[in-house]
C-alpha positions in Angstrom: -4.9 -13.9 9.9 -3.6 -12.8 13.3 -2.0 -9.9 14.9 1.4 -10.8 13.6 0.3 -10.8 10.1 -1.1 -7.4 10.6 2.1 -6.1 12.2 4.3 -7.7 9.5 2.2 -6.4 6.6 2.2 -2.7 7.9 5.9 -3.0 8.3 6.3 -4.4 4.8 4.3 -1.7 3.1 5.7 1.1 5.3 9.2 0.1 4.4 8.5 -0.3 0.8 7.1 3.3 1.0 10.1 4.5 2.9 8.1 6.2 5.8 8.8 5.9 9.4 6.3 4.6 12.0 6.3 8.1 13.6 5.4 9.7 10.3 2.8 7.2 9.3 1.1 7.6 12.7 1.0 11.5 12.3 -0.3 11.0 8.7 -3.1 8.8 10.0 -4.1 11.3 12.6 -2.9 9.3 15.4 -0.5 9.8 18.3 3.3 9.4 17.4 3.6 5.9 18.9 0.4 4.5 17.2 1.9 2.5 14.5 4.8 1.3 16.6 2.2 -0.1 19.0 0.6 -2.1 16.3 3.9 -3.4 14.8 5.3 -4.3 18.2 2.0 -6.3 19.0 0.9 -4.3 21.8 -2.4 -3.3 20.2 -4.5 -3.9 17.1 -6.2 -1.3 15.0 -9.9 -0.9 15.1 -11.9 -2.0 11.9 -12.3 1.7 11.1 -8.5 2.3 11.4 -7.8 -0.8 9.4 -9.7 0.7 6.6 -7.7 3.9 7.0 -4.4 2.0 7.1 -5.3 0.2 3.9 -6.3 3.3 2.1 -3.1 5.0 3.4 -1.2 2.3 1.2 -3.8 2.8 -1.7 -5.1 -0.8 -1.0 -8.7 -2.2 -0.3 -8.9 -4.1 2.9 -8.9 -7.4 1.0 -5.8 -6.4 -0.9 -4.1 -5.6 2.5 -4.9 -9.1 3.8 -3.9 -10.8 0.6 -0.5 -12.1 1.7 0.2 -13.1 -2.1 -0.1 -9.4 -3.0 3.4 -7.7 -2.6 3.4 -4.9 -5.3 5.3 -1.7 -4.4 3.3 1.2 -3.3 4.3 3.0 -6.5 2.8 0.1 -8.5 -0.3 0.2 -6.4 -0.6 3.9 -7.0 -0.3 3.4 -10.7 -3.0 0.7 -10.6 -5.4 3.2 -8.7 -4.8 5.8 -11.3 -5.4 3.4 -14.1 -8.9 2.6 -12.6 -9.9 6.1 -12.9 -9.0 6.3 -16.7 -11.4 5.6 -19.6 -10.8 2.3 -21.6 -9.3 4.3 -24.5 -6.7 6.0 -22.2 -5.7 2.6 -20.6 -5.2 1.2 -24.1 -2.8 4.1 -24.6 -1.0 3.8 -21.4 -0.7 0.0 -22.0 0.8 0.5 -25.5 3.4 2.8 -23.9 4.2 0.1 -21.3 4.6 -2.5 -24.0 6.8 -0.2 -26.0 9.1 0.5 -23.0 9.3 -3.1 -22.3 10.5 -4.0 -25.8 13.3 -1.4 -25.8 16.8 -2.9 -25.3 18.6 -2.0 -22.0 21.3 0.6 -22.5 
């Protein structure tokens, strides 16, 4: 992995979440140009900040670096919520998903 991967991954996730570099910078508690500095290749995030960036997108650091993982932020949020449910509740949600998937399109 290199700086270009980190820049591209942040841009990909940020655009999927429909958030500006400026807004993301502020929501991370950084200066307004922080994310732009990373995505332009001028700087790299510290290890601590990389954890914060991954958490911002509801990802683990390993998921952030998994270049095969391209789920939308909404799907990732749903996965995080499912992880907090009991097995019985997950079965209910999964049953609902299967039911929805079987319905014909209007």
